[in-house]
DOGU-734851 format. One record per residue (C-alpha): residue in one letter; x, y, z; chain. Coordinates in Angstrom, 2 decimals, decimal comma. Last residue first. Layout:
+------+---------+---------+---------+-------+
: rest :       u :       v :       w : kette :
+------+---------+---------+---------+-------+
:    A :       X :       Y :       Z :     A :
...
+------+---------+---------+---------+-------+
***
This chain:
+------+---------+---------+---------+-------+
: rest :       u :       v :       w : kette :
+------+---------+---------+---------+-------+
:    R : -175,78 :   77,19 :  -10,00 :     A :
:    D : -179,51 :   77,47 :   -9,49 :     A :
:    N : -180,99 :   74,47 :  -11,32 :     A :
:    G : -179,04 :   71,73 :   -9,59 :     A :
:    R : -176,97 :   69,16 :  -11,45 :     A :
:    Y : -174,36 :   68,82 :   -8,70 :     A :
:    L : -176,81 :   68,92 :   -5,81 :     A :
:    I : -179,24 :   66,46 :   -7,39 :     A :
:    W : -176,43 :   64,12 :   -8,47 :     A :
:    V : -174,77 :   64,19 :   -5,06 :     A :
:    G : -178,12 :   63,46 :   -3,40 :     A :
:    L : -178,81 :   60,59 :   -5,81 :     A :
:    V : -175,39 :   59,13 :   -5,03 :     A :
:    S : -176,16 :   59,43 :   -1,32 :     A :
:    A : -179,54 :   57,73 :   -1,76 :     A :
:    M : -177,90 :   54,89 :   -3,72 :     A :
:    M : -175,21 :   54,47 :   -1,05 :     A :
:    N : -177,84 :   54,47 :    1,71 :     A :
:    W : -179,78 :   51,76 :   -0,11 :     A :
:    V : -176,56 :   49,74 :   -0,43 :     A :
:    P : -175,83 :   50,28 :    3,28 :     A :
:    W : -179,29 :   48,90 :    4,21 :     A :
:    P : -178,80 :   45,56 :    2,44 :     A :
:    W : -180,44 :   44,99 :   -0,95 :     A :
:    L : -183,83 :   43,65 :   -2,09 :     A :
:    F : -185,24 :   44,67 :    1,31 :     A :
:    T : -182,69 :   43,51 :    3,84 :     A :
:    W : -182,69 :   42,99 :    7,59 :     A :
:    P : -180,15 :   42,46 :   10,36 :     A :
:    R : -177,24 :   42,06 :    7,98 :     A :
:    D : -174,22 :   41,16 :   10,06 :     A :
:    A : -170,70 :   42,47 :    9,31 :     A :
:    C : -171,33 :   45,55 :   11,45 :     A :
:    S : -171,71 :   43,29 :   14,48 :     A :
:    P : -174,91 :   43,81 :   16,41 :     A :
:    G : -175,34 :   46,47 :   19,04 :     A :
:    V : -174,00 :   46,21 :   22,57 :     A :
:    P : -176,45 :   46,87 :   25,39 :     A :
:    T : -175,42 :   49,19 :   28,20 :     A :
:    E : -176,72 :   47,81 :   31,53 :     A :
:    L : -176,19 :   44,18 :   30,51 :     A :
:    H : -172,79 :   45,24 :   29,23 :     A :
:    R : -171,61 :   46,08 :   32,77 :     A :
:    L : -172,80 :   42,72 :   34,10 :     A :
:    V : -170,95 :   40,86 :   31,33 :     A :
:    D : -167,83 :   42,94 :   31,93 :     A :
:    E : -167,84 :   42,23 :   35,66 :     A :
:    I : -168,45 :   38,51 :   35,16 :     A :
:    S : -165,51 :   38,16 :   32,78 :     A :
:    R : -166,29 :   37,10 :   29,21 :     A :
:    S : -164,90 :   40,18 :   27,52 :     A :
:    V : -167,16 :   41,69 :   24,92 :     A :
:    S : -165,67 :   41,65 :   21,43 :     A :
:    D : -168,59 :   39,57 :   20,14 :     A :
:    A : -170,63 :   42,60 :   19,17 :     A :
:    H : -167,80 :   43,82 :   17,02 :     A :
:    C : -168,42 :   47,13 :   15,35 :     A :
:    L : -166,59 :   49,37 :   17,81 :     A :
:    A : -163,27 :   47,73 :   16,87 :     A :
:    P : -163,55 :   48,87 :   13,25 :     A :
:    A : -164,63 :   46,28 :   10,70 :     A :
:    V : -162,01 :   44,38 :    8,73 :     A :
:    W : -161,95 :   44,53 :    4,97 :     A :
:    W : -163,54 :   42,83 :    1,97 :     A :
:    G : -165,79 :   40,73 :    4,20 :     A :
:    Q : -168,95 :   41,56 :    2,25 :     A :
:    E : -170,53 :   43,27 :    5,24 :     A :
:    V : -167,34 :   45,23 :    5,92 :     A :
:    G : -167,12 :   46,27 :    2,28 :     A :
:    I : -170,73 :   47,44 :    2,28 :     A :
:    H : -170,00 :   49,46 :    5,44 :     A :
:    Y : -167,00 :   51,12 :    3,79 :     A :
:    G : -169,01 :   51,96 :    0,69 :     A :
:    S : -171,79 :   53,37 :    2,84 :     A :
:    L : -169,34 :   55,52 :    4,81 :     A :
:    V : -167,77 :   56,81 :    1,58 :     A :
:    M : -171,16 :   57,59 :    0,02 :     A :
:    G : -172,32 :   59,37 :    3,19 :     A :
:    V : -169,15 :   61,46 :    3,16 :     A :
:    S : -170,01 :   62,47 :   -0,40 :     A :
:    C : -173,55 :   63,35 :    0,64 :     A :
:    C : -172,16 :   65,51 :    3,45 :     A :
:    L : -169,72 :   67,24 :    1,08 :     A :
:    L : -172,56 :   68,02 :   -1,31 :     A :
:    A : -174,55 :   69,41 :    1,63 :     A :
:    L : -171,60 :   71,64 :    2,49 :     A :
:    P : -171,31 :   72,76 :   -1,15 :     A :
:    R : -175,06 :   73,61 :   -1,16 :     A :
:    G : -175,10 :   75,53 :    2,07 :     A :
:    Y : -171,97 :   77,59 :    1,38 :     A :
:    P : -173,61 :   80,27 :   -0,78 :     A :
:    S : -175,67 :   81,25 :    2,24 :     A :
:    P : -179,35 :   81,83 :    2,86 :     A :
:    R : -180,20 :   82,91 :    6,43 :     A :
:    K : -183,28 :   81,49 :    8,07 :     A :
:    L : -184,00 :   78,87 :    5,44 :     A :
:    S : -180,26 :   78,27 :    5,09 :     A :
:    L : -180,06 :   77,19 :    8,72 :     A :
:    M : -182,83 :   74,63 :    8,19 :     A :
:    A : -181,11 :   73,28 :    5,07 :     A :
:    I : -177,76 :   72,95 :    6,86 :     A :
:    L : -179,42 :   71,21 :    9,81 :     A :
:    L : -181,21 :   68,75 :    7,51 :     A :
:    I : -177,96 :   68,07 :    5,65 :     A :
:    A : -176,17 :   67,44 :    8,97 :     A :
:    I : -178,81 :   64,89 :    9,96 :     A :
:    W : -178,28 :   63,08 :    6,65 :     A :
:    P : -174,48 :   63,17 :    7,10 :     A :
:    V : -174,81 :   61,72 :   10,64 :     A :
:    R : -177,09 :   58,81 :    9,72 :     A :
:    Q : -174,26 :   56,70 :    8,33 :     A :
:    L : -172,60 :   56,65 :   11,76 :     A :
:    H : -175,61 :   54,93 :   13,30 :     A :
:    C : -175,45 :   52,22 :   10,65 :     A :
:    L : -171,69 :   51,99 :   11,20 :     A :
:    F : -172,22 :   51,26 :   14,90 :     A :
:    C : -174,83 :   48,58 :   14,27 :     A :
:    P : -178,58 :   49,09 :   13,98 :     A :
:    V : -181,14 :   46,98 :   15,88 :     A :
:    V : -184,24 :   46,38 :   13,75 :     A :
:    G : -187,20 :   46,49 :   16,16 :     A :
:    F : -189,95 :   47,07 :   13,59 :     A :
:    G : -191,26 :   50,47 :   14,63 :     A :
:    Y : -188,28 :   51,87 :   16,52 :     A :
:    Q : -185,45 :   50,74 :   14,27 :     A :
:    A : -187,26 :   50,24 :   10,97 :     A :
:    M : -189,22 :   53,47 :   11,43 :     A :
:    W : -186,01 :   55,24 :   12,40 :     A :
:    V : -184,33 :   53,96 :    9,25 :     A :
:    L : -187,23 :   55,00 :    7,03 :     A :
:    S : -187,71 :   58,44 :    8,58 :     A :
:    L : -183,98 :   59,16 :    8,32 :     A :
:    C : -183,95 :   58,33 :    4,63 :     A :
:    L : -187,10 :   60,36 :    3,93 :     A :
:    A : -185,85 :   63,38 :    5,87 :     A :
:    S : -182,57 :   63,24 :    3,95 :     A :
:    L : -184,36 :   63,01 :    0,62 :     A :
:    G : -186,39 :   66,07 :    1,64 :     A :
:    A : -183,15 :   67,83 :    2,59 :     A :
:    V : -181,81 :   66,80 :   -0,82 :     A :
:    Q : -184,70 :   68,62 :   -2,48 :     A :
:    Y : -184,16 :   71,56 :   -0,15 :     A :
:    L : -180,54 :   71,88 :   -1,21 :     A :
:    P : -181,47 :   71,40 :   -4,87 :     A :
:    T : -183,64 :   74,52 :   -4,82 :     A :
:    T : -187,34 :   74,13 :   -5,35 :     A :
:    K : -188,53 :   76,13 :   -8,33 :     A :
:    K : -191,00 :   78,94 :   -7,72 :     A :
:    M : -194,21 :   78,86 :   -9,71 :     A :
+------+---------+---------+---------+-------+
***
């Protein structure tokens, strides 16, 4: 029986994470903030790295996936801090930063503004960024402790 490489294990974790957040967004109507969208980028990158390594295996796939999981941990930690009020959210995170002029209100009706990054739209035991942090830590652990070093 062939062992599954850590890169493909983390790609499965990535697919699970993305499936859950997209199910929450499109299935249950949870509107993600800017940082929530940004936290999906490392998971998408891991899937792309894994798909490319299926076609052409490379010694760089696993270190790149490890870097992506590490970036995911940093983004999650930042988002947790914003939710807790430890630091200020970036300017793109403020839903209430819309100007109150008629022109701006009409323009934002056409392009909806997401919720503030400090808000918690939905939690299941912990907020979404905490779950993302735990998944990222698990991904780092899987990639670091892998069986094919």
